[in-house]
C-alpha positions, -999 to +999 in steps of 0.1 A: -632+153-642-645+117-639-621+091-625-625+060-647-604+038-624-615+046-588-604+012-574-569+009-589-581-019-611-558-036-636-560-061-664-546-097-663-518-102-688-524-139-689-561-141-699-570-105-707-596-101-679-603-064-674-611-045-642-594-068-617-597-052-583-567-054-560-570-078-531-547-057-510-521-029-511-490-017-493-479+019-491-449+027-511-435+059-496-457+090-492-472+091-526-475+055-539-489+021-533-481-014-545-513-034-552-516-072-552-540-088-577-555-123-583-574-128-615-609-141-609-608-159-643-574-177-645-561-171-609-529-155-620-513-132-593-493-100-599-484-067-584-487-032-598-474+001-585-496+032-585-493+068-575-519+077-549-547+097-565-566+120-542-602+109-538-595+072-546-599+047-519-567+029-512-571-009-509-566-024-474-532-037-463-531-075-459-537-084-423-517-114-412-547-132-396-573-122-421-555-123-454-556-160-464-538-157-497-502-162-485-487-164-520-502-130-530-493-115-497-457-126-500-455-113-536-469-080-525-444-076-496-415-087-518-423-061-545-427-033-518-392-043-504-377-042-539-392-007-545-377+005-512-343-009-521-344+009-555-353+042-539-326+038-513-300+030-539-311+060-560-306+083-530-270+073-525-242+096-535-222+083-565-190+095-549 
């Protein structure tokens, strides 16, 4: 089977630019990642969660010294924290 999205590319909702490659990603548990994107056309930023697909290259994590886009880095870390909170709340006993 051919993987048509080997790089976890996404589309920009603001301008419609296709195949935007993530600038960075953060692991989301054992089986997922949260990717951070910046549109090369309109410069919009967003995140998207993905399940890790065997054989796909996971984008690099943002290194504090090397990753210059602080807004995108903050958005990426914030979304990863929200995901962890949701998972933690879902595991709690309703009792």
